C-alpha positions in Angstrom: 61.8 -76.0 109.8 59.4 -73.6 111.3 55.6 -74.0 110.7 52.4 -72.2 111.8 51.9 -74.5 114.7 52.1 -72.6 118.0 54.7 -74.9 119.6 57.1 -74.4 116.6 57.2 -70.7 117.3 58.9 -71.4 120.7 62.6 -72.2 120.9 63.5 -75.5 122.5 64.6 -74.0 125.8 61.2 -72.3 125.8 59.4 -75.6 125.3 61.2 -77.0 128.4 60.3 -74.0 130.6 56.7 -73.8 129.2 56.2 -77.5 130.1 57.5 -77.0 133.6 55.1 -74.1 134.1 52.1 -76.0 132.7 52.8 -79.0 135.0 53.4 -76.9 138.1 50.3 -74.8 137.5 48.2 -77.9 136.8 49.3 -79.6 140.0 48.7 -76.3 142.0 45.2 -76.0 140.5 44.4 -79.6 141.4 45.7 -79.1 144.9 43.5 -76.1 145.4 40.5 -78.0 144.2 41.4 -81.0 146.5 41.8 -78.7 149.5 38.4 -77.2 149.0 36.8 -80.5 148.5 38.4 -81.9 151.6 36.4 -79.4 153.7 33.2 -81.2 152.7 32.1 -84.3 154.6 31.1 -86.1 151.4 34.5 -85.8 149.7 36.1 -88.7 147.8 38.5 -91.0 149.5 42.1 -91.3 148.3 41.6 -94.9 147.4 38.8 -94.1 145.1 41.0 -91.6 143.2 43.8 -94.2 142.8 42.2 -95.9 139.8 41.6 -92.6 138.0 45.1 -91.3 138.6 46.6 -94.6 137.5 44.6 -94.6 134.3 45.5 -91.0 133.4 49.1 -91.4 134.2 49.2 -94.7 132.2 47.6 -92.9 129.2 50.1 -90.1 129.6 53.0 -92.6 129.6 51.6 -94.2 126.5 51.4 -90.8 124.7 55.0 -90.1 125.6 56.2 -93.5 124.4 54.2 -93.1 121.2 55.5 -89.6 120.3 59.0 -90.6 121.3 58.8 -93.7 119.1 57.6 -91.6 116.1 60.4 -89.0 116.4 63.1 -91.7 117.0 62.0 -93.6 113.9 62.1 -90.5 111.8 65.5 -89.6 113.2 66.8 -93.1 112.3 65.3 -92.7 108.8 67.1 -89.4 108.3 70.4 -91.1 109.3 69.9 -94.1 107.1 69.0 -91.9 104.1 72.2 -89.9 104.6 74.3 -93.0 104.5 72.4 -94.4 101.5 72.9 -91.2 99.6 76.6 -91.1 100.3 76.9 -94.7 99.0 74.8 -93.7 95.9 77.1 -90.7 95.2 80.2 -92.9 95.6 78.8 -95.5 93.3 77.8 -92.9 90.7 81.3 -91.4 90.9 82.9 -94.8 90.4 80.8 -95.7 87.5 81.3 -92.3 85.9 85.0 -93.3 85.7 84.0 -95.9 83.2 82.3 -93.5 80.8 83.8 -92.0 77.7 85.1 -88.4 77.6 84.0 -85.7 77.9 81.2 -87.2 80.0 83.6 -88.8 82.5 85.4 -85.5 83.5 82.3 -83.4 83.4 80.1 -85.7 85.5 82.8 -86.2 88.1 83.3 -82.4 88.4 79.6 -82.0 88.9 79.5 -84.7 91.5 82.4 -83.1 93.5 80.4 -79.8 93.4 77.3 -81.7 94.5 79.1 -83.1 97.5 80.6 -79.7 98.3 77.2 -78.2 98.6 76.1 -80.7 101.2 79.3 -80.7 103.2 79.6 -76.9 103.2 76.0 -76.5 104.3 76.5 -79.0 107.2 79.5 -76.9 108.4 77.3 -73.8 108.8 75.7 -72.8 112.0 72.3 -74.3 112.5 70.6 -70.9 112.2 72.3 -70.3 108.9 71.6 -73.8 107.7 67.9 -73.1 107.8 68.3 -69.9 105.8 70.5 -71.5 103.1 68.7 -74.9 102.9 66.4 -73.9 100.0 69.3 -72.4 98.1 71.3 -75.6 98.5 68.4 -77.7 97.4 67.8 -75.6 94.3 71.5 -75.7 93.4 71.7 -79.5 94.0 68.7 -80.0 91.7 70.3 -77.9 89.0 73.4 -80.1 89.1 71.2 -83.1 88.9 69.6 -81.8 85.7 73.1 -81.2 84.2 74.2 -84.8 85.1 71.0 -86.2 83.7 71.6 -84.4 80.5 74.8 -86.3 80.2 72.9 -89.5 80.9 70.5 -88.7 78.2 73.3 -88.0 75.7 74.9 -91.4 76.6 71.6 -93.2 76.1 71.0 -91.6 72.8 74.5 -92.4 71.6 74.4 -96.1 72.5 71.2 -97.8 73.5 72.9 -101.2 74.3 75.8 -100.1 76.6 75.7 -102.0 79.9 78.2 -99.6 81.4 76.1 -96.6 80.6 73.0 -98.4 81.9 74.8 -99.1 85.3 75.8 -95.4 85.5 72.2 -94.2 84.7 70.8 -96.6 87.3 73.1 -95.3 90.1 72.5 -91.6 89.1 68.7 -92.3 89.2 69.1 -93.8 92.7 71.1 -90.8 93.8 68.4 -88.4 92.7 65.7 -90.5 94.3 67.6 -90.4 97.7 67.9 -86.7 97.4 64.2 -86.3 97.1 63.6 -88.7 100.0 65.9 -86.7 102.2 64.2 -83.5 101.3 60.8 -85.0 102.0 61.6 -86.7 105.3 62.9 -83.5 106.8 59.3 -82.3 106.6 58.0 -85.3 108.5 56.9 -83.9 111.9 54.7 -84.9 114.8 51.2 -83.7 113.8 49.8 -80.8 115.7 46.8 -82.7 117.0 49.1 -85.2 118.7 51.0 -82.4 120.5 47.7 -80.8 121.5 46.4 -84.1 122.8 49.7 -84.7 124.7 49.5 -81.4 126.5 45.8 -81.8 127.2 46.3 -85.3 128.8 49.3 -83.8 130.7 47.1 -81.1 132.2 44.4 -83.5 133.2 46.9 -86.0 134.7 48.7 -83.3 136.8 45.4 -81.8 137.9 44.3 -85.2 139.3 47.7 -85.7 141.0 47.3 -82.3 142.6 43.7 -83.0 143.5 44.7 -86.2 145.4 47.4 -84.3 147.2 45.0 -81.5 148.2 42.4 -84.0 149.3 44.9 -85.8 151.6 46.4 -82.5 152.8 49.9 -83.7 152.1 50.8 -81.6 149.1 54.5 -81.2 148.5 56.2 -78.6 146.3 59.3 -80.7 146.0 57.4 -83.7 144.7 55.6 -81.5 142.1 58.9 -79.9 141.0 60.6 -83.3 140.5 57.6 -84.5 138.5 57.6 -81.3 136.4 61.3 -81.5 135.7 61.2 -85.2 134.8 58.2 -84.8 132.4 59.6 -81.6 130.8 62.9 -83.3 130.1 61.2 -86.1 128.2 59.1 -83.5 126.2 62.2 -81.5 125.5 63.9 -84.6 124.1 60.9 -85.4 121.9 60.8 -81.8 120.6 64.5 -81.8 119.9 64.3 -85.0 117.9 61.2 -83.7 116.0 63.1 -80.6 114.8 65.5 -81.7 112.1 67.1 -78.2 111.7 67.3 -77.2 115.4 68.6 -78.5 118.6 71.6 -80.6 119.6 70.3 -84.0 118.4 71.4 -83.9 114.8 72.3 -86.6 112.4 76.1 -86.8 112.1 77.4 -85.4 108.8 80.9 -86.8 109.3 80.4 -89.5 106.5 79.7 -86.7 104.1 82.8 -84.8 105.1 84.8 -87.9 104.6 83.4 -88.4 101.1 84.2 -84.8 100.3 87.8 -85.2 101.5 88.2 -88.5 99.5 87.0 -86.8 96.3 89.2 -83.8 96.9 92.2 -86.0 97.5 91.7 -87.8 94.3 91.6 -84.6 92.3 95.0 -83.7 93.7 96.6 -86.8 92.2 98.7 -86.4 89.1 95.8 -86.7 86.6 94.7 -90.1 87.9 92.0 -91.5 90.1 92.9 -93.8 93.0 91.2 -97.1 93.2 88.9 -97.4 96.2 86.1 -99.9 97.0 82.4 -99.1 97.3 79.7 -100.9 99.1 78.2 -102.0 95.7 81.3 -103.9 94.8 82.3 -101.5 92.0 86.0 -100.8 91.6 87.5 -97.8 89.9 89.9 -98.2 87.1 92.8 -95.8 87.0 92.2 -93.4 84.1 93.0 -89.8 83.4 90.5 -87.1 84.3 
């Protein structure tokens, strides 16, 4: 999702190139300062700069590890929430098979449509996914309201039914997981952390260049290797941070498999196949 933050206005490949330019310019600027300082008799020694450079590079490494850890954790959360939602949908579908008609058929029909929305959106190109995401969320929430109206009718008809209570519990969990997935997509690295990361990067590379200029042994190849290495790490962090862009996406294959399973069952001759679920529920063969 795009935001007003300046870095989000740049595509991922642009972030990679921008970081390379920032690192190289910082090293070059530091090298010029060091070369000028070397002409003075009272300039610093290389040994005296070692502590400063080590401290700045250590802090930069810490910032990189911190930001990568944050994005990796959010990525894992998105993946786990997807699997939890799939299990919740499957459980709800199974328990819906135990309900009385017409609730059984209507709810299962709504659940199949619910899964189709998610699976079809995942098959779209990434750029189209961003455009259709809000529409898919609105449609999903409308289906949730329809399913909950059935749950409300079941509760009003029989306040003591354990089967109805189990179904309502799984439906409630499914809705909660939907809200969690929608929310976690908005979890991003805060702008101040990105700004601090680039600020520390500039200072670190300036000090590296300053030492090289002070020693008179500056090397473009060393600076280029450093720029490429650092930019690759920043690119990876930015890719993980953008849930709707880039190549590092949570696999939607489990959702496709669930969609295929539900579609296969509807093609049976008026009966649902028995299949196990992670909650231990088992579906009883019954006409749709």
